[in-house]
MISEKOL-837228 format. One record per residue: residue number from 0; residue in three letters; z, y, x of N, C-alpha, C in turn. Coordinates in nm, 2 decimals. Atoms other than C-alpha are relative to their C-alpha. Layout:
BEGIN
<atom k="NUM" r="ala" n_up="Z" n_north="Y" n_east="X" ca_up="Z" ca_north="Y" ca_east="X" c_up="Z" c_north="Y" c_east="X"/>
...
//
This chain:
BEGIN
<atom k="0" r="ile" n_up="0.04" n_north="0.13" n_east="0.07" ca_up="0.55" ca_north="1.23" ca_east="0.90" c_up="-0.11" c_north="0.04" c_east="-0.10"/>
<atom k="1" r="leu" n_up="0.11" n_north="-0.03" n_east="0.09" ca_up="0.22" ca_north="1.23" ca_east="0.72" c_up="0.02" c_north="-0.05" c_east="-0.14"/>
<atom k="2" r="phe" n_up="0.01" n_north="0.07" n_east="0.13" ca_up="0.30" ca_north="1.00" ca_east="0.43" c_up="0.11" c_north="0.01" c_east="-0.09"/>
<atom k="3" r="leu" n_up="-0.12" n_north="-0.01" n_east="0.09" ca_up="0.63" ca_north="1.11" ca_east="0.28" c_up="-0.04" c_north="0.01" c_east="-0.15"/>
<atom k="4" r="gly" n_up="0.02" n_north="-0.01" n_east="0.15" ca_up="0.60" ca_north="1.03" ca_east="-0.09" c_up="-0.15" c_north="0.00" c_east="-0.04"/>
<atom k="5" r="asp" n_up="0.14" n_north="0.00" n_east="0.03" ca_up="0.22" ca_north="1.03" ca_east="-0.06" c_up="-0.07" c_north="-0.12" c_east="0.06"/>
<atom k="6" r="trp" n_up="0.07" n_north="0.11" n_east="-0.06" ca_up="-0.03" ca_north="0.75" ca_east="0.00" c_up="-0.10" c_north="0.05" c_east="0.11"/>
<atom k="7" r="gly" n_up="0.09" n_north="-0.04" n_east="-0.11" ca_up="-0.20" ca_north="0.78" ca_east="0.34" c_up="-0.11" c_north="-0.11" c_east="0.01"/>
<atom k="8" r="leu" n_up="0.11" n_north="0.10" n_east="-0.02" ca_up="-0.51" ca_north="0.60" ca_east="0.46" c_up="0.00" c_north="-0.06" c_east="0.14"/>
<atom k="9" r="asp" n_up="0.01" n_north="0.04" n_east="-0.14" ca_up="-0.44" ca_north="0.56" ca_east="0.83" c_up="0.12" c_north="-0.09" c_east="0.03"/>
<atom k="10" r="phe" n_up="-0.11" n_north="0.10" n_east="-0.02" ca_up="-0.24" ca_north="0.24" ca_east="0.89" c_up="0.06" c_north="0.01" c_east="0.14"/>
<atom k="11" r="gln" n_up="-0.05" n_north="-0.02" n_east="-0.14" ca_up="-0.22" ca_north="0.30" ca_east="1.27" c_up="0.10" c_north="0.11" c_east="0.01"/>
<atom k="12" r="gln" n_up="-0.09" n_north="-0.12" n_east="0.00" ca_up="-0.06" ca_north="0.64" ca_east="1.21" c_up="0.13" c_north="-0.04" c_east="-0.07"/>
<atom k="13" r="ala" n_up="-0.12" n_north="0.04" n_east="0.07" ca_up="0.18" ca_north="0.48" ca_east="0.96" c_up="0.09" c_north="-0.09" c_east="0.09"/>
<atom k="14" r="leu" n_up="-0.07" n_north="0.09" n_east="-0.09" ca_up="0.27" ca_north="0.21" ca_east="1.22" c_up="0.08" c_north="0.08" c_east="0.10"/>
<atom k="15" r="ser" n_up="-0.06" n_north="-0.09" n_east="-0.10" ca_up="0.35" ca_north="0.48" ca_east="1.47" c_up="0.12" c_north="0.08" c_east="-0.06"/>
<atom k="16" r="asp" n_up="-0.11" n_north="-0.07" n_east="0.07" ca_up="0.56" ca_north="0.68" ca_east="1.22" c_up="0.11" c_north="-0.09" c_east="-0.04"/>
<atom k="17" r="ser" n_up="-0.10" n_north="0.10" n_east="0.04" ca_up="0.73" ca_north="0.36" ca_east="1.11" c_up="0.10" c_north="-0.02" c_east="0.12"/>
<atom k="18" r="lys" n_up="-0.08" n_north="0.02" n_east="-0.12" ca_up="0.86" ca_north="0.31" ca_east="1.47" c_up="0.09" c_north="0.12" c_east="0.02"/>
<atom k="19" r="gln" n_up="-0.08" n_north="-0.12" n_east="-0.02" ca_up="0.98" ca_north="0.67" ca_east="1.50" c_up="0.11" c_north="0.02" c_east="-0.10"/>
<atom k="20" r="asn" n_up="-0.08" n_north="-0.03" n_east="0.11" ca_up="1.14" ca_north="0.69" ca_east="1.16" c_up="0.08" c_north="-0.11" c_east="-0.06"/>
<atom k="21" r="asn" n_up="-0.06" n_north="0.12" n_east="0.05" ca_up="1.26" ca_north="0.34" ca_east="1.11" c_up="-0.02" c_north="-0.02" c_east="-0.15"/>
<atom k="22" r="arg" n_up="0.04" n_north="0.02" n_east="0.14" ca_up="1.08" ca_north="0.30" ca_east="0.78" c_up="-0.10" c_north="-0.12" c_east="-0.01"/>
<atom k="23" r="leu" n_up="0.09" n_north="0.10" n_east="0.03" ca_up="0.89" ca_north="0.01" ca_east="0.63" c_up="-0.13" c_north="0.06" c_east="-0.05"/>
<atom k="24" r="ile" n_up="0.13" n_north="-0.04" n_east="0.05" ca_up="0.52" ca_north="0.03" ca_east="0.54" c_up="-0.03" c_north="-0.08" c_east="-0.12"/>
<atom k="25" r="leu" n_up="0.05" n_north="0.07" n_east="0.12" ca_up="0.40" ca_north="-0.05" ca_east="0.19" c_up="-0.15" c_north="0.02" c_east="0.00"/>
<atom k="26" r="leu" n_up="0.14" n_north="0.00" n_east="-0.01" ca_up="0.03" ca_north="-0.14" ca_east="0.22" c_up="-0.06" c_north="-0.06" c_east="-0.13"/>
<atom k="27" r="asn" n_up="0.05" n_north="0.04" n_east="0.13" ca_up="-0.16" ca_north="-0.16" ca_east="-0.11" c_up="-0.15" c_north="-0.02" c_east="0.01"/>
<atom k="28" r="phe" n_up="0.15" n_north="0.02" n_east="0.01" ca_up="-0.51" ca_north="-0.32" ca_east="-0.14" c_up="-0.04" c_north="0.02" c_east="-0.14"/>
<atom k="29" r="ser" n_up="0.04" n_north="-0.04" n_east="0.13" ca_up="-0.69" ca_north="-0.17" ca_east="-0.43" c_up="-0.15" c_north="0.01" c_east="-0.02"/>
<atom k="30" r="gly" n_up="0.14" n_north="-0.03" n_east="0.03" ca_up="-1.02" ca_north="-0.16" ca_east="-0.60" c_up="0.00" c_north="0.10" c_east="-0.11"/>
<atom k="31" r="ser" n_up="-0.03" n_north="-0.11" n_east="0.09" ca_up="-0.98" ca_north="0.18" ca_east="-0.76" c_up="-0.09" c_north="0.02" c_east="-0.11"/>
<atom k="32" r="asp" n_up="0.09" n_north="-0.03" n_east="0.11" ca_up="-1.29" ca_north="0.18" ca_east="-0.97" c_up="-0.05" c_north="-0.12" c_east="-0.07"/>
<atom k="33" r="trp" n_up="0.05" n_north="0.12" n_east="0.07" ca_up="-1.33" ca_north="-0.18" ca_east="-1.08" c_up="0.11" c_north="-0.10" c_east="-0.03"/>
<atom k="34" r="cys" n_up="-0.11" n_north="0.09" n_east="0.02" ca_up="-0.99" ca_north="-0.36" ca_east="-1.07" c_up="0.10" c_north="0.05" c_east="-0.10"/>
<atom k="35" r="gly" n_up="-0.09" n_north="-0.04" n_east="0.10" ca_up="-0.80" ca_north="-0.32" ca_east="-1.39" c_up="0.14" c_north="0.00" c_east="0.03"/>
<atom k="36" r="pro" n_up="-0.14" n_north="0.00" n_east="-0.04" ca_up="-0.47" ca_north="-0.44" ca_east="-1.26" c_up="0.04" c_north="0.09" c_east="0.11"/>
<atom k="37" r="cys" n_up="-0.03" n_north="-0.09" n_east="-0.10" ca_up="-0.50" ca_north="-0.22" ca_east="-0.96" c_up="0.02" c_north="0.14" c_east="-0.05"/>
<atom k="38" r="ile" n_up="-0.01" n_north="-0.13" n_east="0.06" ca_up="-0.55" ca_north="0.09" ca_east="-1.17" c_up="0.13" c_north="0.01" c_east="-0.08"/>
<atom k="39" r="lys" n_up="-0.12" n_north="0.00" n_east="0.08" ca_up="-0.26" ca_north="-0.01" ca_east="-1.40" c_up="0.12" c_north="0.00" c_east="0.10"/>
<atom k="40" r="leu" n_up="-0.11" n_north="0.00" n_east="-0.10" ca_up="-0.03" ca_north="-0.08" ca_east="-1.09" c_up="0.02" c_north="0.14" c_east="0.05"/>
<atom k="41" r="lys" n_up="-0.01" n_north="-0.14" n_east="-0.06" ca_up="-0.11" ca_north="0.27" ca_east="-0.95" c_up="0.07" c_north="0.09" c_east="-0.10"/>
<atom k="42" r="lys" n_up="-0.04" n_north="-0.09" n_east="0.10" ca_up="-0.05" ca_north="0.44" ca_east="-1.28" c_up="0.15" c_north="-0.03" c_east="-0.04"/>
<atom k="43" r="asp" n_up="-0.13" n_north="0.03" n_east="0.06" ca_up="0.26" ca_north="0.25" ca_east="-1.41" c_up="0.11" c_north="-0.01" c_east="0.10"/>
<atom k="44" r="val" n_up="-0.11" n_north="0.02" n_east="-0.10" ca_up="0.44" ca_north="0.17" ca_east="-1.09" c_up="0.00" c_north="0.11" c_east="0.11"/>
<atom k="45" r="phe" n_up="0.00" n_north="-0.09" n_east="-0.12" ca_up="0.33" ca_north="0.38" ca_east="-0.79" c_up="0.01" c_north="0.15" c_east="-0.04"/>
<atom k="46" r="glu" n_up="-0.01" n_north="-0.14" n_east="0.04" ca_up="0.30" ca_north="0.70" ca_east="-0.99" c_up="0.12" c_north="0.03" c_east="-0.09"/>
<atom k="47" r="ser" n_up="-0.12" n_north="-0.02" n_east="0.08" ca_up="0.63" ca_north="0.65" ca_east="-1.17" c_up="0.10" c_north="0.08" c_east="0.08"/>
<atom k="48" r="glu" n_up="-0.10" n_north="-0.08" n_east="-0.07" ca_up="0.91" ca_north="0.90" ca_east="-1.09" c_up="0.10" c_north="-0.09" c_east="0.08"/>
<atom k="49" r="glu" n_up="-0.09" n_north="0.09" n_east="-0.07" ca_up="1.14" ca_north="0.61" ca_east="-1.00" c_up="-0.05" c_north="-0.05" c_east="0.13"/>
<atom k="50" r="phe" n_up="0.06" n_north="0.05" n_east="-0.13" ca_up="0.91" ca_north="0.47" ca_east="-0.74" c_up="-0.02" c_north="0.11" c_east="0.10"/>
<atom k="51" r="lys" n_up="0.03" n_north="-0.12" n_east="-0.09" ca_up="0.81" ca_north="0.81" ca_east="-0.60" c_up="0.13" c_north="0.04" c_east="0.07"/>
<atom k="52" r="asn" n_up="-0.13" n_north="-0.04" n_east="-0.06" ca_up="1.18" ca_north="0.90" ca_east="-0.55" c_up="0.05" c_north="-0.10" c_east="0.10"/>
<atom k="53" r="phe" n_up="-0.05" n_north="0.11" n_east="-0.09" ca_up="1.26" ca_north="0.57" ca_east="-0.39" c_up="-0.09" c_north="0.00" c_east="0.13"/>
<atom k="54" r="ser" n_up="0.09" n_north="0.01" n_east="-0.12" ca_up="0.95" ca_north="0.56" ca_east="-0.16" c_up="0.01" c_north="0.12" c_east="0.09"/>
<atom k="55" r="ala" n_up="-0.01" n_north="-0.12" n_east="-0.08" ca_up="0.99" ca_north="0.92" ca_east="-0.05" c_up="0.11" c_north="-0.01" c_east="0.11"/>
<atom k="56" r="glu" n_up="-0.11" n_north="0.02" n_east="-0.09" ca_up="1.32" ca_north="0.82" ca_east="0.11" c_up="-0.01" c_north="-0.12" c_east="0.10"/>
<atom k="57" r="lys" n_up="-0.01" n_north="0.13" n_east="-0.07" ca_up="1.24" ca_north="0.47" ca_east="0.23" c_up="-0.13" c_north="-0.05" c_east="0.06"/>
<atom k="58" r="leu" n_up="0.13" n_north="0.07" n_east="-0.04" ca_up="0.87" ca_north="0.39" ca_east="0.28" c_up="-0.10" c_north="0.09" c_east="0.05"/>
<atom k="59" r="leu" n_up="0.12" n_north="-0.07" n_east="-0.03" ca_up="0.55" ca_north="0.49" ca_east="0.44" c_up="-0.11" c_north="-0.08" c_east="-0.09"/>
<atom k="60" r="leu" n_up="0.09" n_north="0.06" n_east="0.09" ca_up="0.27" ca_north="0.43" ca_east="0.19" c_up="-0.14" c_north="0.01" c_east="0.05"/>
<atom k="61" r="val" n_up="0.14" n_north="0.00" n_east="-0.05" ca_up="-0.08" ca_north="0.32" ca_east="0.29" c_up="-0.09" c_north="-0.07" c_east="-0.11"/>
<atom k="62" r="arg" n_up="0.09" n_north="0.07" n_east="0.10" ca_up="-0.37" ca_north="0.24" ca_east="0.05" c_up="-0.13" c_north="-0.04" c_east="0.07"/>
<atom k="63" r="ala" n_up="0.13" n_north="0.05" n_east="-0.04" ca_up="-0.67" ca_north="0.03" ca_east="0.15" c_up="-0.08" c_north="-0.02" c_east="-0.12"/>
<atom k="64" r="asp" n_up="0.08" n_north="0.00" n_east="0.12" ca_up="-0.92" ca_north="0.10" ca_east="-0.12" c_up="-0.14" c_north="-0.06" c_east="0.03"/>
<atom k="65" r="phe" n_up="0.13" n_north="0.07" n_east="-0.01" ca_up="-1.23" ca_north="-0.11" ca_east="-0.18" c_up="-0.08" c_north="0.03" c_east="-0.13"/>
<atom k="66" r="pro" n_up="0.07" n_north="-0.03" n_east="0.12" ca_up="-1.43" ca_north="0.08" ca_east="-0.44" c_up="-0.14" c_north="-0.06" c_east="0.00"/>
<atom k="67" r="arg" n_up="0.13" n_north="0.06" n_east="0.01" ca_up="-1.76" ca_north="-0.06" ca_east="-0.57" c_up="-0.11" c_north="0.10" c_east="-0.03"/>
<atom k="68" r="leu" n_up="0.11" n_north="-0.09" n_east="0.05" ca_up="-1.94" ca_north="0.23" ca_east="-0.73" c_up="-0.04" c_north="0.09" c_east="0.12"/>
<atom k="69" r="lys" n_up="0.06" n_north="-0.08" n_east="-0.11" ca_up="-2.17" ca_north="0.42" ca_east="-0.50" c_up="0.07" c_north="0.14" c_east="0.02"/>
<atom k="70" r="lys" n_up="-0.06" n_north="-0.14" n_east="-0.01" ca_up="-2.02" ca_north="0.76" ca_east="-0.59" c_up="0.14" c_north="0.00" c_east="0.06"/>
<atom k="71" r="asn" n_up="-0.14" n_north="0.01" n_east="-0.05" ca_up="-1.67" ca_north="0.64" ca_east="-0.48" c_up="0.01" c_north="-0.06" c_east="0.14"/>
<atom k="72" r="gln" n_up="0.00" n_north="0.07" n_east="-0.13" ca_up="-1.77" ca_north="0.49" ca_east="-0.15" c_up="0.08" c_north="0.09" c_east="0.10"/>
<atom k="73" r="leu" n_up="-0.08" n_north="-0.06" n_east="-0.10" ca_up="-1.54" ca_north="0.57" ca_east="0.14" c_up="-0.10" c_north="0.03" c_east="0.12"/>
<atom k="74" r="asp" n_up="0.09" n_north="-0.02" n_east="-0.11" ca_up="-1.68" ca_north="0.72" ca_east="0.46" c_up="0.01" c_north="-0.13" c_east="0.09"/>
<atom k="75" r="lys" n_up="0.02" n_north="0.13" n_east="-0.07" ca_up="-1.79" ca_north="0.45" ca_east="0.71" c_up="0.12" c_north="-0.03" c_east="0.09"/>
<atom k="76" r="ser" n_up="-0.11" n_north="0.03" n_east="-0.09" ca_up="-1.50" ca_north="0.49" ca_east="0.95" c_up="0.12" c_north="-0.05" c_east="-0.08"/>
<atom k="77" r="gln" n_up="-0.11" n_north="0.04" n_east="0.09" ca_up="-1.24" ca_north="0.46" ca_east="0.67" c_up="-0.03" c_north="-0.15" c_east="-0.05"/>
<atom k="78" r="gln" n_up="0.03" n_north="0.14" n_east="0.05" ca_up="-1.42" ca_north="0.15" ca_east="0.53" c_up="0.02" c_north="-0.10" c_east="0.11"/>
<atom k="79" r="glu" n_up="-0.02" n_north="0.09" n_east="-0.11" ca_up="-1.42" ca_north="-0.01" ca_east="0.87" c_up="0.15" c_north="-0.03" c_east="0.02"/>
<atom k="80" r="lys" n_up="-0.15" n_north="0.02" n_east="-0.01" ca_up="-1.04" ca_north="0.05" ca_east="0.90" c_up="0.05" c_north="-0.09" c_east="-0.11"/>
<atom k="81" r="asn" n_up="-0.05" n_north="0.08" n_east="0.11" ca_up="-0.98" ca_north="-0.10" ca_east="0.56" c_up="-0.05" c_north="-0.14" c_east="0.01"/>
<atom k="82" r="asp" n_up="0.05" n_north="0.14" n_east="-0.02" ca_up="-1.20" ca_north="-0.40" ca_east="0.65" c_up="0.09" c_north="-0.07" c_east="0.10"/>
<atom k="83" r="val" n_up="-0.09" n_north="0.06" n_east="-0.11" ca_up="-0.98" ca_north="-0.46" ca_east="0.96" c_up="0.13" c_north="-0.04" c_east="-0.06"/>
<atom k="84" r="leu" n_up="-0.12" n_north="0.02" n_east="0.06" ca_up="-0.67" ca_north="-0.43" ca_east="0.75" c_up="-0.01" c_north="-0.13" c_east="-0.09"/>
<atom k="85" r="ala" n_up="0.02" n_north="0.12" n_east="0.10" ca_up="-0.81" ca_north="-0.68" ca_east="0.49" c_up="-0.01" c_north="-0.13" c_east="0.08"/>
<atom k="86" r="glu" n_up="0.01" n_north="0.12" n_east="-0.08" ca_up="-0.89" ca_north="-0.93" ca_east="0.76" c_up="0.13" c_north="-0.05" c_east="0.05"/>
<atom k="87" r="lys" n_up="-0.13" n_north="0.04" n_east="-0.05" ca_up="-0.54" ca_north="-0.92" ca_east="0.89" c_up="0.10" c_north="-0.03" c_east="-0.11"/>
<atom k="88" r="tyr" n_up="-0.11" n_north="0.01" n_east="0.10" ca_up="-0.33" ca_north="-0.87" ca_east="0.58" c_up="-0.04" c_north="-0.05" c_east="-0.14"/>
<atom k="89" r="asn" n_up="0.05" n_north="0.05" n_east="0.13" ca_up="-0.55" ca_north="-0.98" ca_east="0.29" c_up="-0.12" c_north="-0.09" c_east="0.02"/>
<atom k="90" r="pro" n_up="0.11" n_north="0.08" n_east="-0.04" ca_up="-0.77" ca_north="-1.26" ca_east="0.42" c_up="-0.07" c_north="-0.07" c_east="-0.13"/>
<atom k="91" r="asn" n_up="0.05" n_north="0.06" n_east="0.12" ca_up="-0.81" ca_north="-1.41" ca_east="0.07" c_up="-0.06" c_north="0.10" c_east="-0.10"/>
<atom k="92" r="gly" n_up="0.07" n_north="-0.10" n_east="0.08" ca_up="-0.94" ca_north="-1.09" ca_east="-0.08" c_up="0.07" c_north="0.02" c_east="-0.14"/>
<atom k="93" r="lys" n_up="-0.07" n_north="-0.02" n_east="0.13" ca_up="-0.67" ca_north="-1.05" ca_east="-0.36" c_up="0.01" c_north="0.15" c_east="-0.03"/>
<atom k="94" r="phe" n_up="-0.02" n_north="-0.14" n_east="0.05" ca_up="-0.66" ca_north="-0.74" ca_east="-0.57" c_up="0.07" c_north="0.00" c_east="-0.13"/>
<atom k="95" r="pro" n_up="-0.06" n_north="-0.08" n_east="-0.10" ca_up="-0.42" ca_north="-0.58" ca_east="-0.62" c_up="0.09" c_north="-0.09" c_east="0.09"/>
<atom k="96" r="leu" n_up="-0.10" n_north="0.07" n_east="-0.09" ca_up="-0.22" ca_north="-0.71" ca_east="-0.32" c_up="0.08" c_north="0.11" c_east="0.07"/>
<atom k="97" r="thr" n_up="-0.09" n_north="-0.10" n_east="-0.06" ca_up="0.08" ca_north="-0.51" ca_east="-0.20" c_up="0.08" c_north="-0.07" c_east="0.11"/>
<atom k="98" r="val" n_up="-0.07" n_north="0.07" n_east="-0.11" ca_up="0.23" ca_north="-0.60" ca_east="0.14" c_up="0.10" c_north="0.10" c_east="0.06"/>
<atom k="99" r="leu" n_up="-0.11" n_north="-0.08" n_east="-0.07" ca_up="0.56" ca_north="-0.48" ca_east="0.29" c_up="0.00" c_north="-0.05" c_east="0.15"/>
<atom k="100" r="ile" n_up="0.02" n_north="0.02" n_east="-0.14" ca_up="0.53" ca_north="-0.45" ca_east="0.67" c_up="0.10" c_north="0.07" c_east="0.08"/>
<atom k="101" r="asp" n_up="-0.10" n_north="-0.07" n_east="-0.08" ca_up="0.78" ca_north="-0.37" ca_east="0.94" c_up="-0.08" c_north="0.08" c_east="0.11"/>
<atom k="102" r="ser" n_up="0.06" n_north="-0.09" n_east="-0.10" ca_up="0.72" ca_north="-0.13" ca_east="1.24" c_up="-0.07" c_north="-0.08" c_east="0.11"/>
<atom k="103" r="lys" n_up="0.08" n_north="0.08" n_east="-0.10" ca_up="0.58" ca_north="-0.42" ca_east="1.45" c_up="-0.12" c_north="-0.06" c_east="-0.06"/>
<atom k="104" r="gly" n_up="0.12" n_north="0.05" n_east="0.06" ca_up="0.31" ca_north="-0.49" ca_east="1.20" c_up="0.02" c_north="-0.14" c_east="-0.07"/>
<atom k="105" r="lys" n_up="-0.03" n_north="0.13" n_east="0.06" ca_up="0.49" ca_north="-0.81" ca_east="1.07" c_up="0.02" c_north="0.01" c_east="-0.15"/>
<atom k="106" r="val" n_up="-0.01" n_north="0.00" n_east="0.15" ca_up="0.46" ca_north="-0.90" ca_east="0.70" c_up="0.14" c_north="-0.05" c_east="-0.04"/>
<atom k="107" r="leu" n_up="-0.13" n_north="0.04" n_east="0.05" ca_up="0.80" ca_north="-0.91" ca_east="0.53" c_up="-0.01" c_north="-0.07" c_east="-0.14"/>
<atom k="108" r="his" n_up="0.01" n_north="0.05" n_east="0.13" ca_up="0.69" ca_north="-0.97" ca_east="0.18" c_up="-0.14" c_north="0.04" c_east="-0.06"/>
<atom k="109" r="glu" n_up="0.13" n_north="-0.03" n_east="0.07" ca_up="0.37" ca_north="-0.98" ca_east="-0.04" c_up="0.02" c_north="-0.01" c_east="-0.15"/>
<atom k="110" r="trp" n_up="0.01" n_north="0.01" n_east="0.15" ca_up="0.32" ca_north="-0.91" ca_east="-0.41" c_up="-0.14" c_north="-0.01" c_east="-0.04"/>
<atom k="111" r="asp" n_up="0.14" n_north="0.03" n_east="0.04" ca_up="0.01" ca_north="-1.06" ca_east="-0.56" c_up="-0.01" c_north="0.04" c_east="-0.14"/>
<atom k="112" r="gly" n_up="0.03" n_north="-0.04" n_east="0.14" ca_up="-0.12" ca_north="-0.88" ca_east="-0.87" c_up="0.09" c_north="0.12" c_east="-0.04"/>
<atom k="113" r="tyr" n_up="-0.07" n_north="-0.11" n_east="0.07" ca_up="0.04" ca_north="-0.63" ca_east="-1.11" c_up="0.15" c_north="-0.03" c_east="-0.01"/>
<atom k="114" r="gln" n_up="-0.14" n_north="0.01" n_east="0.02" ca_up="0.41" ca_north="-0.57" ca_east="-1.10" c_up="0.04" c_north="0.07" c_east="-0.12"/>
<atom k="115" r="ser" n_up="-0.02" n_north="-0.06" n_east="0.13" ca_up="0.53" ca_north="-0.51" ca_east="-1.45" c_up="0.13" c_north="0.08" c_east="0.00"/>
<atom k="116" r="ser" n_up="-0.12" n_north="-0.08" n_east="0.00" ca_up="0.88" ca_north="-0.38" ca_east="-1.36" c_up="0.02" c_north="0.08" c_east="0.12"/>
<atom k="117" r="val" n_up="-0.02" n_north="-0.09" n_east="-0.12" ca_up="0.93" ca_north="-0.08" ca_east="-1.14" c_up="0.13" c_north="-0.03" c_east="0.06"/>
<atom k="118" r="ser" n_up="-0.13" n_north="0.02" n_east="-0.06" ca_up="1.30" ca_north="-0.15" ca_east="-1.10" c_up="0.01" c_north="-0.13" c_east="0.08"/>
<atom k="119" r="lys" n_up="0.00" n_north="0.13" n_east="-0.07" ca_up="1.25" ca_north="-0.51" ca_east="-1.01" c_up="-0.07" c_north="0.01" c_east="0.14"/>
<atom k="120" r="phe" n_up="0.08" n_north="-0.02" n_east="-0.12" ca_up="0.98" ca_north="-0.41" ca_east="-0.76" c_up="0.08" c_north="0.07" c_east="0.11"/>
<atom k="121" r="ile" n_up="-0.08" n_north="-0.07" n_east="-0.09" ca_up="1.21" ca_north="-0.16" ca_east="-0.60" c_up="0.12" c_north="-0.08" c_east="0.06"/>
<atom k="122" r="leu" n_up="-0.11" n_north="0.09" n_east="-0.05" ca_up="1.50" ca_north="-0.41" ca_east="-0.58" c_up="-0.05" c_north="-0.10" c_east="0.10"/>
<atom k="123" r="glu" n_up="0.06" n_north="0.10" n_east="-0.09" ca_up="1.27" ca_north="-0.66" ca_east="-0.41" c_up="-0.02" c_north="0.07" c_east="0.14"/>
<atom k="124" r="ile" n_up="0.03" n_north="-0.07" n_east="-0.12" ca_up="1.17" ca_north="-0.40" ca_east="-0.15" c_up="0.14" c_north="0.03" c_east="0.07"/>
<atom k="125" r="lys" n_up="-0.13" n_north="-0.03" n_east="-0.06" ca_up="1.54" ca_north="-0.30" ca_east="-0.09" c_up="0.06" c_north="-0.11" c_east="0.07"/>
<atom k="126" r="gln" n_up="-0.05" n_north="0.11" n_east="-0.07" ca_up="1.62" ca_north="-0.65" ca_east="0.02" c_up="-0.04" c_north="0.00" c_east="0.15"/>
<atom k="127" r="phe" n_up="0.04" n_north="0.00" n_east="-0.14" ca_up="1.43" ca_north="-0.57" ca_east="0.34" c_up="0.03" c_north="0.13" c_east="0.07"/>
<atom k="128" r="asn" n_up="-0.03" n_north="-0.13" n_east="-0.06" ca_up="1.54" ca_north="-0.21" ca_east="0.40" c_up="0.13" c_north="-0.01" c_east="0.08"/>
//
């Protein structure tokens, strides 16, 4: 598995791993260099020990990043993959948007914006596990 405890970039790979390992996918749409709530969410929630321990056992993590600064631009193929993900899972262009997805690519739950409580966020995910 590519993504154990770490954020991957390849959603198709995560989907395939999800089927094999019976795990849900957590897809995070982020603007890593311009979106304040995105940066705060990453730091306060996704990088917390509590979340890392939970996700390492339960989830496959995928980040679709949409940086604006030239120096942070993704390579073209990754940007295209992220654009496709956004069309399907984030058509309204919300940032941050975190989406819980099953192994068939079906959306189970969405979190719009910053999640202030790591414990509450984990509890909400556990309802679908």
